[in-house]
Backbone as a chain_set.jsonl record, in Angstrom:
{"seq": "MSRSTSQPNRDRIDSAVRHTRREALLILAALAVCLIWSVSWCYLTGYGEPGGAPISTVLGMPSWVFGGVLVPWLAADVFTVWFCFFFMADDPLGEPDDALDPDDDQPDRREAGGGGSA", "coords": {"N": [[-24.207, 150.537, 37.899], [-26.746, 151.99, 36.744], [-30.174, 152.555, 37.008], [-32.919, 153.133, 35.499], [-35.972, 155.277, 36.076], [-37.565, 155.604, 34.617], [-40.592, 154.279, 32.898], [-40.615, 153.514, 29.498], [-41.76, 150.964, 28.226], [-44.378, 150.265, 29.395], [-46.071, 151.983, 28.586], [-46.795, 150.91, 26.187], [-47.855, 148.58, 26.431], [-49.954, 146.143, 25.422], [-53.756, 146.292, 24.516], [-55.067, 144.179, 24.942], [-53.394, 142.47, 26.725], [-53.686, 144.07, 28.913], [-56.519, 143.714, 29.507], [-56.911, 141.105, 30.138], [-54.88, 140.646, 32.296], [-56.512, 142.546, 34.414], [-58.522, 140.827, 34.304], [-57.778, 138.407, 35.229], [-56.933, 138.675, 37.752], [-59.49, 139.328, 38.851], [-60.551, 136.947, 38.839], [-58.9, 135.44, 40.321], [-59.339, 137.344, 42.927], [-61.969, 136.386, 43.711], [-62.078, 133.704, 43.565], [-60.336, 133.572, 46.123], [-62.192, 134.581, 48.042], [-64.443, 133.323, 47.91], [-63.019, 130.604, 48.788], [-62.369, 131.739, 51.442], [-64.406, 132.41, 52.86], [-65.803, 129.605, 52.815], [-64.117, 127.907, 53.713], [-63.919, 129.017, 56.273], [-66.525, 128.9, 57.275], [-67.175, 126.261, 57.329], [-65.516, 125.404, 59.215], [-66.221, 127.23, 61.751], [-68.831, 126.199, 62.216], [-69.193, 123.491, 61.684], [-68.093, 122.109, 63.336], [-69.457, 121.314, 66.115], [-70.236, 121.432, 69.743], [-69.388, 118.887, 71.846], [-72.065, 116.452, 71.927], [-75.94, 115.426, 72.85], [-77.203, 117.006, 70.941], [-79.204, 118.01, 68.188], [-78.352, 117.974, 64.602], [-78.844, 120.928, 62.742], [-80.809, 121.357, 60.301], [-81.02, 122.305, 56.527], [-83.085, 122.188, 53.918], [-82.629, 119.497, 53.711], [-80.296, 119.013, 54.43], [-77.194, 119.085, 56.364], [-76.71, 122.207, 58.106], [-74.33, 123.582, 57.839], [-73.344, 122.506, 55.83], [-74.852, 123.397, 53.844], [-74.319, 126.331, 54.24], [-71.401, 126.619, 54.137], [-70.793, 125.233, 51.873], [-72.871, 125.226, 49.492], [-73.436, 127.717, 49.444], [-71.029, 129.254, 48.796], [-70.786, 127.715, 46.447], [-73.151, 128.183, 44.796], [-72.645, 131.337, 44.885], [-70.044, 131.3, 43.375], [-71.008, 130.351, 40.902], [-73.214, 132.103, 40.203], [-71.499, 134.254, 39.856], [-69.542, 133.762, 37.86], [-71.4, 133.725, 35.45], [-71.767, 135.986, 34.985], [-69.262, 137.137, 34.859], [-68.332, 136.214, 32.673], [-70.334, 136.722, 30.827], [-70.695, 139.536, 30.839], [-68.753, 141.153, 31.885], [-65.944, 140.362, 31.019], [-63.732, 141.246, 28.427], [-63.528, 141.563, 24.624], [-61.05, 141.477, 22.931], [-59.516, 142.759, 19.983], [-57.351, 140.54, 18.474], [-55.386, 140.973, 16.264], [-54.246, 140.945, 12.777], [-54.766, 137.732, 11.214], [-52.054, 134.885, 10.683], [-50.614, 134.429, 7.581], [-49.708, 131.982, 6.968], [-51.422, 130.193, 8.265], [-53.787, 131.078, 6.692], [-56.725, 130.276, 5.44], [-57.778, 130.672, 2.559], [-55.308, 130.73, 0.956], [-53.326, 130.285, -1.88], [-51.7, 128.211, -1.975], [-50.17, 125.094, -2.141], [-51.699, 121.939, -0.957], [-49.855, 119.957, 1.505], [-50.105, 117.111, 1.295], [-50.686, 117.112, -1.421], [-48.603, 118.012, -2.765], [-46.383, 117.011, -1.792], [-46.169, 114.199, -1.663], [-47.086, 112.482, 0.417], [-49.37, 110.529, 0.897], [-51.83, 108.198, 0.354], [-53.335, 107.441, -2.866]], "CA": [[-25.127, 150.321, 37.368], [-28.151, 153.13, 37.526], [-31.906, 151.672, 36.544], [-33.794, 153.981, 34.801], [-37.081, 155.326, 36.864], [-38.853, 155.783, 33.726], [-40.982, 153.311, 32.055], [-41.514, 153.465, 28.348], [-42.623, 150.091, 28.135], [-45.468, 150.474, 29.919], [-47.177, 152.827, 27.528], [-47.106, 150.172, 25.084], [-48.815, 147.532, 26.754], [-51.661, 145.883, 24.391], [-55.181, 146.178, 25.68], [-55.4, 142.711, 25.471], [-52.509, 141.917, 28.156], [-54.02, 144.637, 30.369], [-57.529, 142.981, 30.161], [-56.51, 139.599, 30.387], [-54.303, 140.597, 33.674], [-57.142, 142.342, 35.258], [-59.536, 139.517, 34.627], [-56.815, 137.222, 36.0], [-57.072, 139.108, 39.219], [-60.477, 139.356, 39.381], [-60.756, 135.764, 39.184], [-58.431, 134.797, 41.628], [-59.727, 137.496, 43.929], [-63.184, 135.69, 43.826], [-61.443, 132.386, 44.016], [-59.791, 134.088, 47.517], [-63.119, 135.131, 48.939], [-65.009, 131.703, 47.827], [-62.44, 129.713, 49.524], [-61.99, 132.106, 52.678], [-65.827, 131.775, 53.206], [-65.997, 128.012, 52.758], [-63.256, 127.317, 54.971], [-64.107, 129.317, 57.529], [-67.998, 128.648, 57.757], [-67.341, 125.017, 57.799], [-64.732, 124.974, 60.534], [-66.794, 127.466, 62.691], [-70.198, 125.59, 62.192], [-69.447, 122.394, 61.035], [-67.698, 121.589, 64.373], [-70.008, 121.911, 67.086], [-69.724, 120.923, 71.215], [-69.729, 117.281, 71.57], [-72.969, 116.37, 73.246], [-76.6, 114.841, 71.744], [-78.143, 118.105, 70.3], [-79.431, 117.372, 66.775], [-77.726, 118.593, 63.752], [-79.933, 121.584, 62.085], [-81.032, 120.9, 58.617], [-81.565, 123.298, 55.517], [-83.101, 121.56, 52.606], [-82.399, 118.309, 54.15], [-78.415, 118.78, 54.381], [-76.757, 120.157, 57.33], [-76.839, 123.646, 57.739], [-72.996, 123.637, 57.893], [-72.744, 121.943, 54.558], [-75.435, 124.663, 52.786], [-73.567, 127.508, 54.253], [-70.263, 126.54, 53.664], [-70.599, 124.35, 50.694], [-73.461, 125.284, 48.478], [-73.694, 129.024, 49.444], [-70.352, 129.395, 47.85], [-70.739, 127.253, 45.095], [-73.82, 129.364, 43.704], [-72.217, 132.456, 44.422], [-69.254, 131.181, 42.096], [-71.629, 130.404, 39.606], [-73.714, 133.475, 39.622], [-70.136, 135.175, 39.057], [-69.033, 133.287, 36.535], [-71.942, 134.132, 34.781], [-71.792, 137.581, 35.274], [-67.966, 137.482, 34.515], [-68.685, 135.829, 31.041], [-71.502, 137.66, 29.806], [-70.99, 141.037, 30.994], [-67.622, 141.777, 32.395], [-64.868, 139.966, 29.844], [-63.803, 142.004, 27.042], [-63.362, 140.75, 23.743], [-60.209, 142.287, 22.218], [-59.409, 141.909, 18.815], [-55.907, 140.119, 18.164], [-54.362, 140.924, 15.064], [-54.323, 139.852, 11.462], [-54.218, 136.055, 11.077], [-50.833, 134.89, 10.1], [-50.766, 133.975, 6.374], [-49.513, 130.514, 6.875], [-52.928, 129.787, 8.59], [-54.656, 131.72, 5.792], [-57.776, 129.164, 4.468], [-58.234, 131.52, 1.197], [-54.0, 130.851, 0.877], [-53.266, 129.454, -3.021], [-50.408, 127.69, -1.61], [-51.033, 123.53, -2.673], [-51.853, 121.012, 0.27], [-48.638, 119.147, 1.476], [-50.629, 116.026, 0.781], [-50.948, 116.997, -2.715], [-47.361, 118.289, -3.144], [-45.331, 116.09, -1.277], [-47.062, 112.532, -2.111], [-46.93, 111.804, 1.704], [-50.712, 109.941, 1.341], [-52.544, 107.136, -0.456], [-53.979, 108.058, -4.021]], "C": [[-26.675, 150.801, 37.8], [-29.391, 152.405, 37.231], [-32.747, 153.266, 36.206], [-35.3, 153.892, 35.516], [-37.816, 155.164, 35.957], [-39.218, 154.399, 33.334], [-41.642, 153.289, 30.753], [-42.078, 152.113, 27.907], [-43.988, 149.993, 28.147], [-46.5, 151.027, 29.761], [-47.208, 151.779, 26.661], [-47.277, 148.885, 25.191], [-49.866, 147.342, 25.713], [-52.831, 145.574, 25.278], [-55.417, 144.816, 25.751], [-54.827, 142.143, 26.561], [-53.436, 142.595, 29.251], [-55.711, 144.197, 30.917], [-57.626, 141.656, 30.548], [-55.805, 139.585, 31.793], [-55.559, 141.314, 34.735], [-58.236, 141.299, 35.329], [-59.304, 138.357, 35.11], [-57.047, 137.14, 37.558], [-58.311, 139.324, 39.553], [-61.081, 137.947, 39.406], [-60.154, 135.103, 40.436], [-58.669, 135.804, 42.85], [-61.057, 136.654, 44.288], [-63.212, 134.172, 44.136], [-61.269, 132.721, 45.845], [-61.016, 133.986, 48.463], [-64.281, 133.885, 49.117], [-64.598, 130.907, 48.972], [-62.392, 130.23, 50.74], [-63.142, 132.053, 53.347], [-65.75, 130.373, 53.564], [-65.156, 127.464, 53.526], [-63.523, 127.743, 56.282], [-65.256, 129.084, 58.644], [-68.117, 127.534, 58.419], [-66.743, 124.787, 59.172], [-65.361, 125.767, 61.507], [-68.22, 127.006, 62.655], [-70.345, 124.204, 61.995], [-68.876, 121.486, 62.452], [-68.565, 121.849, 65.959], [-69.645, 121.129, 68.158], [-70.704, 119.596, 70.68], [-71.368, 116.904, 72.606], [-74.507, 115.637, 72.196], [-77.603, 115.522, 70.969], [-78.364, 117.476, 68.735], [-78.852, 118.406, 65.943], [-79.117, 119.428, 63.293], [-79.988, 121.576, 61.014], [-81.543, 122.089, 57.515], [-81.655, 122.506, 54.315], [-82.491, 120.388, 52.437], [-80.864, 117.592, 54.261], [-78.202, 119.415, 55.7], [-76.615, 121.493, 56.853], [-75.548, 124.252, 57.56], [-72.575, 123.854, 56.56], [-73.618, 123.092, 53.331], [-74.803, 125.842, 52.928], [-72.563, 127.82, 53.662], [-69.735, 126.282, 52.465], [-71.548, 124.972, 49.506], [-73.855, 126.58, 48.189], [-72.592, 129.718, 48.194], [-70.386, 129.286, 46.411], [-71.552, 128.019, 44.106], [-73.602, 130.522, 43.492], [-71.205, 132.393, 42.984], [-70.159, 131.018, 40.605], [-72.503, 131.736, 39.365], [-72.168, 134.485, 39.266], [-69.387, 134.971, 37.585], [-70.184, 133.921, 35.124], [-71.709, 135.513, 34.138], [-70.286, 137.992, 34.728], [-68.143, 137.372, 32.69], [-68.939, 136.503, 30.059], [-71.578, 139.134, 29.686], [-69.809, 141.888, 31.321], [-66.302, 141.445, 31.208], [-64.767, 140.73, 28.895], [-63.201, 141.148, 25.864], [-62.554, 141.712, 22.804], [-59.944, 141.728, 20.761], [-57.371, 141.602, 19.119], [-54.9, 140.251, 17.092], [-55.101, 140.417, 13.803], [-53.76, 138.317, 11.533], [-52.904, 136.006, 10.355], [-51.347, 134.114, 8.382], [-50.537, 132.478, 6.299], [-50.921, 129.877, 7.122], [-54.344, 130.225, 7.927], [-55.738, 130.65, 5.172], [-57.932, 129.876, 2.956], [-56.557, 131.385, 0.45], [-54.23, 129.932, -0.636], [-52.19, 128.339, -2.831], [-51.225, 125.797, -1.711], [-50.958, 123.01, -0.907], [-50.2, 120.206, 0.551], [-48.908, 118.149, 1.335], [-50.242, 116.287, -0.71], [-49.494, 117.259, -3.137], [-46.118, 117.442, -2.911], [-45.256, 114.441, -1.58], [-46.853, 111.873, -0.623], [-48.424, 110.804, 2.173], [-50.911, 108.702, 0.202], [-53.05, 107.562, -1.391], [-55.55, 107.449, -4.143]], "O": [[-27.462, 150.37, 38.642], [-29.171, 151.201, 37.363], [-32.949, 154.235, 36.937], [-35.868, 152.805, 35.609], [-38.867, 154.571, 36.205], [-38.416, 153.466, 33.384], [-42.856, 153.117, 30.636], [-43.001, 152.217, 27.099], [-44.698, 149.707, 27.183], [-47.572, 150.883, 30.349], [-48.324, 151.942, 26.169], [-46.967, 148.074, 24.317], [-50.532, 148.257, 25.23], [-52.922, 144.915, 26.314], [-56.016, 144.358, 26.724], [-55.464, 141.423, 27.33], [-53.881, 141.997, 30.231], [-56.145, 144.25, 32.068], [-58.5, 141.238, 31.308], [-56.049, 138.617, 32.513], [-55.676, 140.771, 35.834], [-58.766, 140.992, 36.397], [-60.102, 137.464, 35.392], [-57.244, 136.194, 38.32], [-58.421, 139.574, 40.753], [-62.14, 137.808, 40.019], [-60.723, 134.438, 41.301], [-58.28, 135.339, 43.921], [-61.031, 136.232, 45.444], [-64.077, 133.556, 44.759], [-61.984, 132.172, 46.684], [-60.921, 133.395, 49.539], [-64.848, 133.581, 50.166], [-65.329, 130.545, 49.893], [-62.353, 129.317, 51.565], [-63.06, 131.645, 54.505], [-65.623, 130.084, 54.754], [-65.491, 126.418, 54.082], [-63.403, 127.028, 57.276], [-65.27, 129.047, 59.874], [-68.7, 127.36, 59.489], [-67.282, 124.152, 60.078], [-65.23, 125.163, 62.572], [-68.894, 127.783, 63.332], [-71.45, 123.673, 62.099], [-69.209, 120.309, 62.593], [-68.103, 122.625, 66.795], [-68.874, 120.193, 67.95], [-71.668, 119.309, 69.97], [-71.534, 117.15, 73.801], [-74.312, 115.35, 71.015], [-78.583, 114.996, 70.44], [-77.686, 116.557, 68.276], [-78.786, 119.569, 66.341], [-80.235, 118.92, 63.378], [-78.911, 121.872, 60.497], [-82.54, 122.74, 57.826], [-80.659, 122.138, 53.692], [-81.904, 120.071, 51.403], [-80.423, 116.443, 54.222], [-79.012, 120.244, 56.113], [-76.458, 121.898, 55.702], [-75.527, 125.41, 57.143], [-71.869, 124.746, 56.09], [-73.14, 123.481, 52.265], [-74.633, 126.52, 51.915], [-72.418, 128.776, 52.901], [-68.707, 126.741, 51.967], [-70.928, 125.24, 48.477], [-74.439, 126.874, 47.147], [-72.893, 130.353, 47.183], [-70.183, 130.098, 45.509], [-71.154, 128.443, 43.022], [-73.974, 131.092, 42.466], [-71.353, 133.029, 41.94], [-69.905, 131.523, 39.511], [-72.397, 132.338, 38.297], [-72.086, 135.325, 38.37], [-68.92, 135.674, 36.689], [-69.783, 134.433, 34.079], [-71.52, 135.866, 32.973], [-70.13, 139.095, 34.204], [-68.081, 138.229, 31.809], [-68.387, 136.837, 29.01], [-72.195, 139.817, 28.868], [-69.787, 143.101, 31.11], [-65.797, 142.395, 30.61], [-65.835, 141.008, 28.35], [-62.485, 140.172, 26.086], [-63.087, 142.543, 22.068], [-60.104, 140.557, 20.416], [-56.516, 142.25, 19.722], [-53.791, 139.718, 17.073], [-56.132, 139.748, 13.725], [-52.638, 137.905, 11.826], [-52.594, 136.877, 9.542], [-52.33, 133.391, 8.221], [-51.229, 131.808, 5.533], [-51.472, 129.152, 6.294], [-55.493, 129.966, 8.284], [-55.291, 130.157, 4.136], [-58.397, 129.043, 2.177], [-56.476, 131.932, -0.65], [-55.083, 129.046, -0.683], [-51.957, 127.604, -3.791], [-52.371, 125.437, -1.444], [-50.369, 123.54, 0.036], [-49.507, 119.968, -0.438], [-47.848, 117.564, 1.112], [-49.379, 115.535, -1.164], [-49.174, 116.524, -4.071], [-45.145, 117.257, -3.643], [-44.249, 113.739, -1.668], [-46.443, 110.713, -0.574], [-48.641, 110.413, 3.319], [-50.085, 108.442, -0.672], [-53.605, 108.578, -0.972], [-56.29, 107.828, -5.051]]}, "num_chains": 1, "name": "protein.A"}
C-alpha cells in the first residue's frame, strides 16, 4: 500500500473551516499564555520566605494575587474584546435548508396531523 504524497483535499477546505481552526488555535495559545503566567507568577511570588515580613499589597490585595490573578484576568478580557470585535471572521455558511425556510408553503405539523387541542 503506497500513500500518495499529494493532498488534493487540502485545496478544497472551506474558508469557514480554515478560519475556525485559526481562531481556535489563537484562543488556545492565549489560554496557555495566561495559564503559564498565572501559575508561574503565583508560584514564584506567592510563597515567600518564612518570617515576620509584612506582605506587600497593591490596591488592598497581596501583590502576588494582583500580578498572578488580576493581571492575566484583565489581559484575557482585553484579548476577548479584541478577538470578538476585530479578529473573528464572519463567514457565509451557504444557503439555508428548505426544511427550515419560514416562507415555505408547507402546512404546519399541528395543522396537518391533528396532534394538538383545538
